[in-house]
Each structure stands twice: as C-alpha cells, then as structure tokens.
VOMI-145804 format. One record per residue (C-alpha): residue number from 1; residue in three letters; z, y negated, x negated. Coordinates in pm, whole numbers, plus 32768, in hexadecimal, padded with zeros to 4 digits. Each point is the difference from the previous one (the first is absolute). Layout:
+------+------+------+------+------+
: seza : dogu :   pz :   py :   px :
+------+------+------+------+------+
:  NUM :  ALA :    Z :    Y :    X :
...
+------+------+------+------+------+
***
This chain:
+------+------+------+------+------+
: seza : dogu :   pz :   py :   px :
+------+------+------+------+------+
:    1 :  UNK : CF86 : 99E0 : C000 :
:    2 :  UNK : 7FD9 : 7EE4 : 7F05 :
:    3 :  UNK : 7FDD : 7EB8 : 80BE :
:    4 :  UNK : 7FA9 : 7EA9 : 7F7F :
:    5 :  UNK : 805C : 7EE3 : 80EA :
:    6 :  UNK : 7F43 : 7ED5 : 7F7A :
:    7 :  UNK : 8025 : 7E88 : 8027 :
:    8 :  UNK : 811F : 8005 : 80FB :
:    9 :  UNK : 8121 : 7F0C : 8023 :
:   10 :  UNK : 8126 : 80DE : 7FA0 :
:   11 :  UNK : 813A : 7F9D : 80BF :
:   12 :  UNK : 813E : 80B3 : 7F95 :
:   13 :  UNK : 8130 : 7FA6 : 80D8 :
:   14 :  UNK : 80F0 : 80B3 : 7F11 :
:   15 :  UNK : 7F90 : 7F38 : 7ED3 :
:   16 :  UNK : 7FBA : 7ECB : 80D5 :
:   17 :  UNK : 7EAA : 7FD8 : 7F61 :
:   18 :  UNK : 7EA0 : 7FAC : 8073 :
:   19 :  UNK : 7EDD : 801F : 7F0D :
:   20 :  UNK : 7E94 : 8062 : 8004 :
:   21 :  UNK : 7FD2 : 813F : 7F37 :
:   22 :  UNK : 7F75 : 8160 : 800A :
:   23 :  UNK : 80D5 : 812D : 805B :
:   24 :  UNK : 7FC8 : 815E : 7F78 :
:   25 :  UNK : 807F : 813A : 80B1 :
:   26 :  UNK : 8011 : 815E : 7F6F :
:   27 :  UNK : 8058 : 810C : 80FC :
:   28 :  UNK : 8128 : 7F88 : 80CF :
:   29 :  UNK : 8072 : 7EF6 : 7F0A :
:   30 :  UNK : 7FAA : 7E9D : 7F9B :
:   31 :  UNK : 7F98 : 8032 : 7E95 :
:   32 :  UNK : 7FCE : 7E98 : 7F90 :
:   33 :  UNK : 7FC3 : 7E9A : 806C :
:   34 :  UNK : 7EFD : 7F1E : 7F61 :
:   35 :  UNK : 7F5F : 80E1 : 7EFB :
:   36 :  UNK : 7F96 : 8167 : 8037 :
:   37 :  UNK : 80DB : 810B : 7F5E :
:   38 :  UNK : 7F6D : 80B9 : 7ED3 :
:   39 :  UNK : 7EF6 : 80FC : 8062 :
:   40 :  UNK : 7FF9 : 7F8E : 816B :
:   41 :  UNK : 7EC4 : 804C : 80C5 :
:   42 :  UNK : 7FF4 : 7F8B : 8167 :
:   43 :  UNK : 7F8F : 80F8 : 8106 :
:   44 :  UNK : 7FEF : 7EE3 : 80F6 :
:   45 :  UNK : 8015 : 7E87 : 7FEA :
:   46 :  UNK : 807A : 7F2B : 8121 :
:   47 :  UNK : 7F8F : 7E95 : 7FF0 :
:   48 :  UNK : 812B : 7F38 : 807C :
:   49 :  UNK : 7F69 : 7EA9 : 7FB9 :
:   50 :  UNK : 8093 : 7F0C : 80FD :
:   51 :  UNK : 8101 : 8102 : 8070 :
:   52 :  UNK : 8176 : 802D : 7FCB :
:   53 :  UNK : 807A : 813F : 7F5A :
:   54 :  UNK : 816C : 8040 : 8059 :
:   55 :  UNK : 80F4 : 8120 : 8020 :
:   56 :  UNK : 7FE7 : 80BF : 8146 :
:   57 :  UNK : 80D2 : 7F84 : 8122 :
:   58 :  UNK : 814B : 80A6 : 805D :
:   59 :  UNK : 8059 : 8005 : 8173 :
:   60 :  UNK : 8167 : 803A : 8071 :
:   61 :  UNK : 7FB8 : 8053 : 816D :
:   62 :  UNK : 7ECD : 80C1 : 8074 :
:   63 :  UNK : 8011 : 80F1 : 8123 :
:   64 :  UNK : 7EFE : 8110 : 7FC8 :
:   65 :  UNK : 8046 : 80A0 : 8155 :
:   66 :  UNK : 8008 : 8166 : 7F7F :
:   67 :  UNK : 8095 : 80E5 : 8068 :
:   68 :  UNK : 800C : 7FD8 : 8178 :
:   69 :  UNK : 7F34 : 7ECC : 8058 :
:   70 :  UNK : 7EA2 : 8064 : 7F95 :
:   71 :  UNK : 7F70 : 7F6B : 8141 :
:   72 :  UNK : 8061 : 7EAB : 7F74 :
:   73 :  UNK : 7F8E : 803A : 7E9B :
:   74 :  UNK : 7FC9 : 8113 : 7F02 :
:   75 :  UNK : 806A : 8019 : 7E98 :
:   76 :  UNK : 7E91 : 7FF9 : 7F9C :
:   77 :  UNK : 7FB5 : 7EBD : 80BD :
:   78 :  UNK : 8137 : 7F45 : 7F8E :
:   79 :  UNK : 7FE8 : 8069 : 7E94 :
:   80 :  UNK : 7E95 : 7F8B : 8003 :
:   81 :  UNK : 8077 : 7EB6 : 8096 :
:   82 :  UNK : 8108 : 7FE0 : 7EF0 :
:   83 :  UNK : 7F0D : 801A : 7EDC :
:   84 :  UNK : 7F08 : 7F20 : 80B9 :
:   85 :  UNK : 8118 : 7EFF : 7FFC :
:   86 :  UNK : 803D : 802D : 7E8B :
:   87 :  UNK : 8148 : 80BC : 803D :
:   88 :  UNK : 803B : 8113 : 7F02 :
:   89 :  UNK : 816B : 8053 : 8054 :
:   90 :  UNK : 80B9 : 7FF7 : 814C :
:   91 :  UNK : 8147 : 8061 : 80A5 :
:   92 :  UNK : 7FF2 : 80BF : 8147 :
:   93 :  UNK : 811E : 7FD0 : 80FD :
:   94 :  UNK : 80A4 : 8137 : 8095 :
:   95 :  UNK : 7FAE : 7FC1 : 8170 :
:   96 :  UNK : 7EFF : 8116 : 801E :
:   97 :  UNK : 8017 : 8116 : 8103 :
:   98 :  UNK : 80CA : 80BE : 7F9D :
:   99 :  UNK : 80AD : 7F01 : 7F1E :
:  100 :  UNK : 800B : 8038 : 7E89 :
:  101 :  UNK : 8157 : 80A5 : 8006 :
:  102 :  UNK : 7FA1 : 8154 : 7F6D :
:  103 :  UNK : 7F89 : 804A : 7E9C :
:  104 :  UNK : 7EDB : 80CE : 8082 :
:  105 :  UNK : 7F74 : 7ED9 : 80C3 :
:  106 :  UNK : 801A : 7F1C : 7ED0 :
:  107 :  UNK : 7F58 : 80FF : 7F1D :
:  108 :  UNK : 7EE9 : 8034 : 80FF :
:  109 :  UNK : 7FC0 : 7E89 : 8016 :
:  110 :  UNK : 7FF7 : 7FDC : 7E87 :
:  111 :  UNK : 7F12 : 8129 : 7FDC :
:  112 :  UNK : 7F17 : 7F77 : 810B :
:  113 :  UNK : 7FFF : 7EA7 : 7F64 :
:  114 :  UNK : 7FC9 : 808A : 7EA1 :
:  115 :  UNK : 7EDD : 80D6 : 8078 :
:  116 :  UNK : 7F46 : 7EC7 : 8074 :
:  117 :  UNK : 8017 : 7F6D : 7EA0 :
:  118 :  UNK : 8016 : 7E9A : 807C :
:  119 :  UNK : 813C : 7F28 : 7FF9 :
:  120 :  UNK : 8151 : 8081 : 7F86 :
:  121 :  UNK : 80F2 : 8041 : 811F :
:  122 :  UNK : 817B : 7FE3 : 7FEB :
:  123 :  UNK : 80B0 : 808D : 8134 :
:  124 :  UNK : 8140 : 7F5B : 8078 :
:  125 :  UNK : 80EA : 8109 : 8089 :
:  126 :  UNK : 80BB : 7FEB : 8149 :
:  127 :  UNK : 8165 : 7F8C : 7FCB :
:  128 :  UNK : 807E : 80C6 : 812D :
:  129 :  UNK : 7F89 : 8143 : 809E :
:  130 :  UNK : 7EE4 : 7FBB : 80F2 :
:  131 :  UNK : 803C : 7E8A : 7FC6 :
:  132 :  UNK : 8104 : 8020 : 8115 :
:  133 :  UNK : 8102 : 7F3D : 7F3A :
:  134 :  UNK : 810D : 810C : 8023 :
:  135 :  UNK : 8003 : 80F7 : 7EDB :
:  136 :  UNK : 7F8E : 7FC1 : 7E9C :
:  137 :  UNK : 7EDA : 80BE : 7F70 :
:  138 :  UNK : 800F : 80CF : 7EC1 :
:  139 :  UNK : 7F9C : 7EDE : 7F22 :
:  140 :  UNK : 8013 : 80C4 : 7EBC :
:  141 :  UNK : 7F09 : 8106 : 807F :
:  142 :  UNK : 7F18 : 7EF5 : 808A :
:  143 :  UNK : 8008 : 7F4B : 7EB2 :
:  144 :  UNK : 7F9B : 8142 : 7F4E :
:  145 :  UNK : 7EE2 : 8022 : 80FA :
:  146 :  UNK : 7F7F : 7EA6 : 7FA1 :
:  147 :  UNK : 80B3 : 7EF5 : 80CD :
:  148 :  UNK : 803D : 7EBC : 7F42 :
:  149 :  UNK : 80F6 : 7F65 : 80F8 :
:  150 :  UNK : 809C : 8034 : 8158 :
:  151 :  UNK : 7FDB : 7F37 : 813E :
:  152 :  UNK : 8033 : 7FF9 : 8177 :
:  153 :  UNK : 7EC7 : 7F2B : 8020 :
:  154 :  UNK : 802E : 7F4E : 814F :
:  155 :  UNK : 80F0 : 8100 : 8095 :
:  156 :  UNK : 8170 : 7FA4 : 803D :
:  157 :  UNK : 813A : 80AB : 7F82 :
:  158 :  UNK : 80F0 : 8097 : 80FA :
:  159 :  UNK : 8107 : 7F17 : 7F68 :
:  160 :  UNK : 804F : 7F52 : 7EB8 :
:  161 :  UNK : 80D1 : 8126 : 7F8C :
:  162 :  UNK : 7EBF : 80C6 : 7FC8 :
:  163 :  UNK : 7F68 : 7EE6 : 7F35 :
:  164 :  UNK : 813F : 7FDE : 7F35 :
:  165 :  UNK : 8000 : 8174 : 7FAF :
:  166 :  UNK : 7E8E : 7FF7 : 7FAE :
:  167 :  UNK : 8033 : 7EE5 : 7F07 :
:  168 :  UNK : 812C : 80AD : 7F64 :
:  169 :  UNK : 7F3B : 8141 : 7FD2 :
:  170 :  UNK : 7ECB : 7F4B : 7F7F :
:  171 :  UNK : 80D3 : 7F3D : 7F06 :
:  172 :  UNK : 809D : 813F : 7F79 :
:  173 :  UNK : 7EAD : 8094 : 7FA8 :
:  174 :  UNK : 7F40 : 7EC0 : 7FBA :
:  175 :  UNK : 7F14 : 8017 : 812A :
:  176 :  UNK : 7F64 : 7EB8 : 8079 :
:  177 :  UNK : 8026 : 7FB2 : 8174 :
:  178 :  UNK : 7EFE : 7F2F : 80BA :
:  179 :  UNK : 8076 : 7F55 : 813E :
:  180 :  UNK : 7F65 : 7F15 : 80FD :
:  181 :  UNK : 8117 : 7F26 : 8087 :
:  182 :  UNK : 7FFD : 7FF3 : 817B :
:  183 :  UNK : 8120 : 802C : 80F2 :
:  184 :  UNK : 7F85 : 80F7 : 8109 :
:  185 :  UNK : 80D2 : 7F6C : 8117 :
:  186 :  UNK : 7F8A : 7E9B : 7FCD :
:  187 :  UNK : 7E97 : 8070 : 7FD2 :
:  188 :  UNK : 7FFC : 80F6 : 8124 :
:  189 :  UNK : 7EE4 : 7FBA : 80F2 :
:  190 :  UNK : 7F7C : 7ED9 : 7F39 :
:  191 :  UNK : 7E91 : 7FDD : 7FA7 :
:  192 :  UNK : 7FE3 : 7EA2 : 7F67 :
:  193 :  UNK : 80D0 : 7F01 : 7F43 :
:  194 :  UNK : 810B : 7F6C : 80E3 :
:  195 :  UNK : 7F78 : 7EA1 : 7FFA :
:  196 :  UNK : 7F27 : 7F02 : 80AF :
:  197 :  UNK : 7EC8 : 80D9 : 8018 :
:  198 :  UNK : 80B2 : 8131 : 808F :
:  199 :  UNK : 80AD : 7F23 : 8101 :
:  200 :  UNK : 7EBA : 7F5D : 8069 :
:  201 :  UNK : 7F4D : 8150 : 801C :
:  202 :  UNK : 8122 : 80AE : 80AB :
:  203 :  UNK : 8022 : 8104 : 7EEC :
:  204 :  UNK : 8150 : 80A2 : 7FAE :
:  205 :  UNK : 8073 : 7F7E : 7EAF :
:  206 :  UNK : 8096 : 8089 : 7EC0 :
:  207 :  UNK : 80E9 : 7EF5 : 7F73 :
:  208 :  UNK : 8016 : 7FAE : 7E8E :
:  209 :  UNK : 816B : 8071 : 8001 :
:  210 :  UNK : 7F87 : 8163 : 8040 :
:  211 :  UNK : 7F8D : 7FF9 : 7E96 :
:  212 :  UNK : 8118 : 7F33 : 7F68 :
:  213 :  UNK : 8123 : 80BB : 80A1 :
:  214 :  UNK : 7F71 : 8149 : 7F84 :
:  215 :  UNK : 7FB8 : 7F68 : 7EAC :
:  216 :  UNK : 8166 : 7F81 : 7FE4 :
:  217 :  UNK : 8083 : 815F : 8041 :
:  218 :  UNK : 7F11 : 8097 : 7F02 :
:  219 :  UNK : 8061 : 7F06 : 7EF2 :
:  220 :  UNK : 8173 : 8039 : 803D :
:  221 :  UNK : 7FCD : 8176 : 7FDB :
:  222 :  UNK : 7F2E : 7FCE : 7EC5 :
:  223 :  UNK : 811D : 7F32 : 7F71 :
:  224 :  UNK : 80F7 : 8112 : 805E :
:  225 :  UNK : 7F37 : 812A : 7F83 :
:  226 :  UNK : 7F2C : 7F74 : 7EE4 :
:  227 :  UNK : 7EC9 : 809A : 809D :
:  228 :  UNK : 7EA1 : 7F9D : 7F96 :
:  229 :  UNK : 7F55 : 7F86 : 813E :
:  230 :  UNK : 7EA3 : 7F80 : 8046 :
:  231 :  UNK : 7FDF : 7F27 : 8138 :
:  232 :  UNK : 7EB4 : 8039 : 80AE :
:  233 :  UNK : 7F37 : 7EF4 : 80B2 :
:  234 :  UNK : 80EA : 7ED6 : 801C :
:  235 :  UNK : 7F99 : 7F12 : 8114 :
:  236 :  UNK : 8100 : 7EE5 : 8021 :
:  237 :  UNK : 805F : 7EC7 : 7F3F :
:  238 :  UNK : 8171 : 8059 : 8014 :
:  239 :  UNK : 7FB5 : 815D : 7F7B :
:  240 :  UNK : 7F55 : 7F6D : 7ECF :
:  241 :  UNK : 812D : 7F1F : 7FBD :
:  242 :  UNK : 80ED : 8127 : 801C :
:  243 :  UNK : 7F37 : 80CC : 7F07 :
:  244 :  UNK : 7FEC : 7ED7 : 7F14 :
:  245 :  UNK : 817D : 7FE2 : 7FFE :
:  246 :  UNK : 8030 : 8179 : 7FDF :
:  247 :  UNK : 7F1D : 800B : 7ED0 :
:  248 :  UNK : 80B2 : 7ED8 : 7F64 :
:  249 :  UNK : 8141 : 80C6 : 802E :
:  250 :  UNK : 7F64 : 8120 : 7F40 :
:  251 :  UNK : 7FCE : 80FC : 8119 :
:  252 :  UNK : 7EF4 : 8107 : 7FBA :
:  253 :  UNK : 7F18 : 7F9D : 811C :
:  254 :  UNK : 7E89 : 7FCB : 8006 :
:  255 :  UNK : 7F24 : 7FA4 : 8127 :
:  256 :  UNK : 7E9D : 7FDA : 8079 :
:  257 :  UNK : 7F41 : 7F4A : 8110 :
:  258 :  UNK : 7ECA : 806C : 80BC :
:  259 :  UNK : 7EBA : 7F4B : 7FBF :
:  260 :  UNK : 7FEB : 7FAB : 8172 :
:  261 :  UNK : 814A : 7F42 : 8004 :
:  262 :  UNK : 7FA6 : 7F10 : 7EE7 :
:  263 :  UNK : 7ECA : 7F88 : 80BA :
:  264 :  UNK : 8048 : 8027 : 8173 :
:  265 :  UNK : 8110 : 7F8D : 80F1 :
:  266 :  UNK : 8061 : 8024 : 816C :
:  267 :  UNK : 7EF8 : 7EF9 : 8050 :
:  268 :  UNK : 7EEF : 80FC : 7FAB :
:  269 :  UNK : 805D : 80D9 : 812A :
:  270 :  UNK : 7F30 : 7F05 : 80C7 :
:  271 :  UNK : 7FBD : 8091 : 8156 :
:  272 :  UNK : 80A0 : 8156 : 7FD1 :
:  273 :  UNK : 7F32 : 807B : 7ED6 :
:  274 :  UNK : 8081 : 8165 : 7FD8 :
:  275 :  UNK : 7F80 : 800A : 7E9A :
:  276 :  UNK : 8120 : 7F12 : 7FB3 :
:  277 :  UNK : 8100 : 80F5 : 808B :
:  278 :  UNK : 80AD : 805B : 7EBA :
:  279 :  UNK : 814C : 808B : 7F8E :
:  280 :  UNK : 80B9 : 7F2B : 7F9B :
:  281 :  UNK : 7F64 : 7EFC : 80E7 :
:  282 :  UNK : 7F45 : 7ED1 : 7F83 :
:  283 :  UNK : 8108 : 7EF2 : 7FEE :
:  284 :  UNK : 8008 : 7E83 : 8007 :
:  285 :  UNK : 7F41 : 7F16 : 7F1B :
:  286 :  UNK : 814E : 7FAF : 7F59 :
:  287 :  UNK : 8035 : 8170 : 7FB5 :
:  288 :  UNK : 7EA2 : 8027 : 7F77 :
:  289 :  UNK : 802E : 7ED6 : 7F18 :
:  290 :  UNK : 814B : 8090 : 7F84 :
:  291 :  UNK : 7F5B : 8150 : 7FBA :
:  292 :  UNK : 7EF0 : 7F52 : 7F36 :
:  293 :  UNK : 8106 : 7F3E : 7F3B :
:  294 :  UNK : 80C9 : 813C : 7FC2 :
:  295 :  UNK : 7ECD : 80B4 : 7F83 :
:  296 :  UNK : 7FA2 : 7EDC : 7F20 :
:  297 :  UNK : 8159 : 7FD2 : 7F64 :
:  298 :  UNK : 8031 : 8176 : 7FC3 :
:  299 :  UNK : 8108 : 8048 : 8108 :
:  300 :  UNK : 7F03 : 80E8 : 80A6 :
:  301 :  UNK : 7F77 : 80FA : 7F06 :
:  302 :  UNK : 7EBC : 8077 : 809B :
:  303 :  UNK : 7EFB : 7FE5 : 8111 :
:  304 :  UNK : 7FB7 : 8143 : 80BC :
:  305 :  UNK : 7EE7 : 804E : 80F2 :
:  306 :  UNK : 80EA : 809C : 8106 :
:  307 :  UNK : 7ECC : 80CE : 8055 :
:  308 :  UNK : 802E : 8098 : 815C :
:  309 :  UNK : 7EBE : 8083 : 8099 :
:  310 :  UNK : 800B : 800D : 817C :
:  311 :  UNK : 7EF3 : 8097 : 80DF :
:  312 :  UNK : 7F4B : 7F2B : 8103 :
:  313 :  UNK : 80C8 : 8093 : 811F :
:  314 :  UNK : 813E : 7F86 : 7F58 :
:  315 :  UNK : 7F85 : 7E98 : 7FE9 :
:  316 :  UNK : 7F2D : 7FD1 : 8138 :
:  317 :  UNK : 8136 : 7FCE : 80D3 :
:  318 :  UNK : 80D1 : 7ED7 : 8074 :
:  319 :  UNK : 80B9 : 7F67 : 7ED8 :
:  320 :  UNK : 8154 : 808D : 8064 :
:  321 :  UNK : 7F74 : 8161 : 801E :
:  322 :  UNK : 7F20 : 7FFD : 7ECC :
:  323 :  UNK : 8064 : 80C6 : 7ECE :
:  324 :  UNK : 8077 : 7F26 : 7EDE :
:  325 :  UNK : 7F47 : 8004 : 7EB6 :
:  326 :  UNK : 7EC9 : 7F8B : 7F4B :
:  327 :  UNK : 7F12 : 808C : 7EFF :
:  328 :  UNK : 802B : 7F60 : 7EAC :
:  329 :  UNK : 7F8D : 80CD : 7ED6 :
:  330 :  UNK : 7EB2 : 7F52 : 7FDD :
:  331 :  UNK : 8094 : 7EA8 : 8043 :
:  332 :  UNK : 811E : 8007 : 7F04 :
:  333 :  UNK : 7F39 : 7F6F : 7EDE :
:  334 :  UNK : 7F54 : 7EDE : 80B7 :
:  335 :  UNK : 8142 : 7FA3 : 80B5 :
:  336 :  UNK : 80C1 : 8001 : 7EB8 :
:  337 :  UNK : 7EF2 : 7F2A : 7F60 :
:  338 :  UNK : 800F : 7F0F : 8126 :
:  339 :  UNK : 8179 : 7FDC : 7FD7 :
:  340 :  UNK : 7FDF : 7FCC : 7E88 :
:  341 :  UNK : 7EF3 : 7EF6 : 802A :
:  342 :  UNK : 80D0 : 7F45 : 8101 :
:  343 :  UNK : 8131 : 8015 : 7F1A :
:  344 :  UNK : 7F27 : 7F89 : 7EDA :
:  345 :  UNK : 8070 : 8122 : 7F27 :
:  346 :  UNK : 7F41 : 808E : 7ED6 :
:  347 :  UNK : 7F40 : 813A : 805A :
:  348 :  UNK : 80DE : 80DC : 7F24 :
:  349 :  UNK : 8138 : 7F8E : 80BC :
:  350 :  UNK : 7F58 : 803A : 8150 :
:  351 :  UNK : 7F93 : 815F : 7FA4 :
:  352 :  UNK : 815B : 8053 : 7F7B :
:  353 :  UNK : 807E : 8006 : 8169 :
:  354 :  UNK : 7F11 : 811D : 8052 :
:  355 :  UNK : 7FFF : 80B7 : 7EB2 :
:  356 :  UNK : 811A : 7FEA : 7F01 :
:  357 :  UNK : 811C : 7F99 : 80E5 :
:  358 :  UNK : 7FCE : 810B : 810C :
:  359 :  UNK : 7FDA : 80FE : 7EE5 :
:  360 :  UNK : 815C : 7F9D : 7F88 :
:  361 :  UNK : 8085 : 8041 : 815E :
:  362 :  UNK : 7F5F : 815A : 7FF7 :
:  363 :  UNK : 8090 : 8032 : 7EA3 :
:  364 :  UNK : 7EB1 : 8063 : 7F6E :
:  365 :  UNK : 7F50 : 7F72 : 7ED1 :
:  366 :  UNK : 7F8D : 7E9C : 803C :
:  367 :  UNK : 7E82 : 7FF9 : 8013 :
:  368 :  UNK : 7F6E : 7F42 : 7EDB :
:  369 :  UNK : 7EBD : 7FD6 : 7F3E :
:  370 :  UNK : 80A1 : 8045 : 7EB0 :
:  371 :  UNK : 7F6C : 8112 : 7F23 :
:  372 :  UNK : 80A6 : 814C : 8049 :
:  373 :  UNK : 803A : 7FB2 : 8170 :
:  374 :  UNK : 7F76 : 80DC : 8115 :
:  375 :  UNK : 7EB0 : 7F7C : 8076 :
:  376 :  UNK : 805B : 7FB2 : 816A :
:  377 :  UNK : 7F29 : 7ECC : 803A :
:  378 :  UNK : 7F7E : 7F18 : 810D :
:  379 :  UNK : 7EC5 : 7F38 : 7FB9 :
:  380 :  UNK : 7FC7 : 7EEF : 8102 :
:  381 :  UNK : 7F3D : 7EC5 : 804B :
:  382 :  UNK : 8101 : 7EF8 : 8052 :
:  383 :  UNK : 7EF2 : 7F0C : 8074 :
:  384 :  UNK : 7F59 : 80EA : 80FB :
:  385 :  UNK : 8039 : 7FAE : 816E :
:  386 :  UNK : 7FF0 : 810C : 810A :
:  387 :  UNK : 803C : 800F : 8174 :
:  388 :  UNK : 8102 : 80F5 : 8083 :
:  389 :  UNK : 7F71 : 80DC : 8111 :
:  390 :  UNK : 8033 : 8168 : 806D :
:  391 :  UNK : 7EB9 : 8074 : 7F65 :
:  392 :  UNK : 8068 : 7F7E : 7EA9 :
:  393 :  UNK : 8143 : 80CA : 7FF3 :
:  394 :  UNK : 8011 : 8161 : 7F76 :
:  395 :  UNK : 8153 : 803A : 809F :
:  396 :  UNK : 7FF9 : 80BE : 8146 :
:  397 :  UNK : 80E9 : 7EF2 : 8082 :
:  398 :  UNK : 7F35 : 7ECE : 8064 :
:  399 :  UNK : 812F : 7F42 : 8083 :
:  400 :  UNK : 8034 : 7EBA : 7F45 :
:  401 :  UNK : 8058 : 7E9E : 8068 :
:  402 :  UNK : 7F08 : 7F88 : 7EF9 :
:  403 :  UNK : 7ECD : 807B : 80BE :
:  404 :  UNK : 7EFA : 7EF0 : 7FE7 :
:  405 :  UNK : 80A8 : 7F51 : 7EDC :
:  406 :  UNK : 7F3C : 7FA4 : 7EC6 :
:  407 :  UNK : 80C7 : 8077 : 7ED2 :
:  408 :  UNK : 7FBE : 7FCA : 7E8D :
:  409 :  UNK : 8015 : 811C : 7F04 :
:  410 :  UNK : 7F36 : 8141 : 800B :
:  411 :  UNK : 803A : 8141 : 7F3C :
:  412 :  UNK : 7ECF : 8078 : 7F3F :
:  413 :  UNK : 8087 : 812E : 7F44 :
:  414 :  UNK : 8147 : 80C3 : 7FFC :
:  415 :  UNK : 8063 : 80F4 : 7EEE :
:  416 :  UNK : 811D : 80FC : 8007 :
:  417 :  UNK : 804D : 80B1 : 7EBB :
:  418 :  UNK : 7EB8 : 7F89 : 7F6B :
:  419 :  UNK : 7F34 : 8090 : 8122 :
:  420 :  UNK : 7F2F : 7F20 : 80E3 :
:  421 :  UNK : 808A : 8045 : 815C :
:  422 :  UNK : 7F60 : 7EDE : 80BB :
:  423 :  UNK : 7EBA : 7F41 : 7FE9 :
:  424 :  UNK : 7F66 : 7F56 : 8132 :
+------+------+------+------+------+
***
C-alpha cells in the first residue's frame, strides 16, 4: 500500500532530528521525506497534524505467556497489546512452559507470531536445559531456529561453574547472553526490598547485595571470558555504579531498566499493594534516583516494559503470596515520555531509549525515518492524557501498579512493514 502521512512532527532518534514534514511509504519501505517520490499516488492519507511520527518501539522484555500459560494471556491478546502500545519489535524471555530450550518450540512460537502479522517477535533461548541451571542447551541449533540471545531469566544456576562454561561457549560462537543479576541464596524467600518499608510491613526482604554480589561475579567472568553480556532489569544504585565502571574499563556489557523502576519505589507498596510485587523488587528512593541518572547519562541503554501478565487469582492474594509481575506493553511509551520530560531531554533522546538503543542490544537495524528504512512506525499524541484502568488495556493481564494514574502520551496508529496494525 502507498501511504502518505501528512503534517506530522517527524522525530528520528537515530538522526537526532525533529521536524514537521510529510512521510511517504511504498510497500514496506519509507520512500521519501518531505516531497512525494516521482509517480507516487497515495492509496491512503493519514493526517498526523498535532501528532508525533516516530519509529516503532523496541521492547527488550515482554512475556507473551505462550506456550504453557494461556490462562494468564494468549499470544493474540499480548501482540494486540504490543501494537496498541506502539511496539513493533519485542524480545520474549524463555520462561514459558515448557521453556524455550528446543528448536521446535522456538520455531512454533515464531510461526504463531508471524501468522498474526502484528509486532516482530525475537525469542530468547534458554541458556540451560529446562532453565534448571545444570546443563547447557544446544545454542547453535536454537540460534538457527531463531533465538537472538540466551538467558536464564530469573532462574538460578546450580553453581558459577555452569555460568562460566556458558559464557565460554557463547564467546566461542559469538552468542549474546542476557542475565539478571540476583544471588538466589540472598534473595530466597524475599518479596520486597530489604529496607524500611519491608521492616515496617513485616515482609521478608531481598537486600541490594543480592544484585551486586551476583553482578560482581558476572563482571569478573565477562572480564575472564570476553563474553558479550546484557544485564536485564537493574534495580540498585550500586549496580548502576558497577556497570558504569565496567563500561569505562571496556567490558562488552549493556543493560536495561524496567519502566516501573524509574518511577516507583518501595514506598509505593503502601498497604500491601500486590500490584507492586515485582521481580526485582521496587527499591529505595535512592536506588530509583540512581537508575534515572544512569538512564540519563547513558550507563543504562534502554527502558523495557518487563511485561508480565498475571491472572487475577495470582494477584488477589496477600502480598507475600502474590505472583510477581506487572503488565507493561501499553504503558511503555507514556512512562518513557514521563521520564524524558522529568529529565528535560529532547524528544529524540527520550525515544532513543525505547527505539534505537534497544535495537542495538538486539543487534537488528536501528529503526529510523530515513528513506529506504522499513516502515515500522508509531504515531502518537504526546499531549493526550488518559487514565489507566483495566477496561482500557488490551492485554489479558490487568495487573499494574499504575491503575488509576493519569498518564500523558497516547498511540494513535502503529505500522509494521508499512501495514496499519493498530488504530483505536
């Protein structure tokens, strides 16, 4: 289809530009910016006056819950939620049931996702068989099946020897490894940040050192093996400092933070709000401020949604028994915009944390508005306010600590490969 997107504010995080101009799409590709290409006839014109036209968002952590957890969410519901949130590309962790440790499972997931013709899905393969942390998977076969990296998600290793061998093997073949630093012994039984709020509420805590001790071990092994490692969902001030020093040293590490952790803290647990039961836990105000600084100064590469749909039965329990996780696909854009506004950053720099920079982590082409680029686009009204409530979410997971919040930034149209995949 030939599309003419008229009168929009074109924001290109790769080029670092913002300008009002028309965009012309032929088939799957951006054909030109400003003036129509020779012989162009629009089959449809989208009036984007007053709206931002930007590359589609890239999310580094979105649990789609298939296979195995369809009672929590389905691929159809979560992919619809993704494009409703302006997300055109996402990475899916391996903690399905069964885990993504066999090529057939990966190929099935990719086929199912492709058949829906919505967002592009990049499976992350299980680093160990069954995510049990004992024996490595056949990474080469999983890569051929479509995995872009390997992870244990939140599951522990039997011991550091397994992690060491995994990094050695991954380095040999150039496979990226994604790790969330958390020492299982120090975190065992904990449900909240080990601080003032957990003490007052009588909740078992997860200390900050659970992250930093694990992170120290990971960084030492990266230094030893030369592995390329992505650190998922940092949550502590000390962790940010450690990554900053490691990057200054030249270690091949990248990292992300969840959108929840740059806006919320342990104080938001209030009186046992199970929607604030997250993994990693919401930490102190000091930690949150350090995460925001790290994101602003470039130590942290990207913001992810950490989308984890949980059914009502999993949340309507006492805080200690509730299942951790929150829905996030449809909140990623407004929460990123909120952070950028508070940090007083230009819009192009804000959007880079949810477009170009996560794309670099995925090692895919950085989304741009330049002629010749794939037309994966998000058109949104950055001035529109909307109230977060269960009825407004397309995700089957309605569990979010932002229920009742007024957020600014609403997606109006999402395109994937030049096709309109979402319009309200």
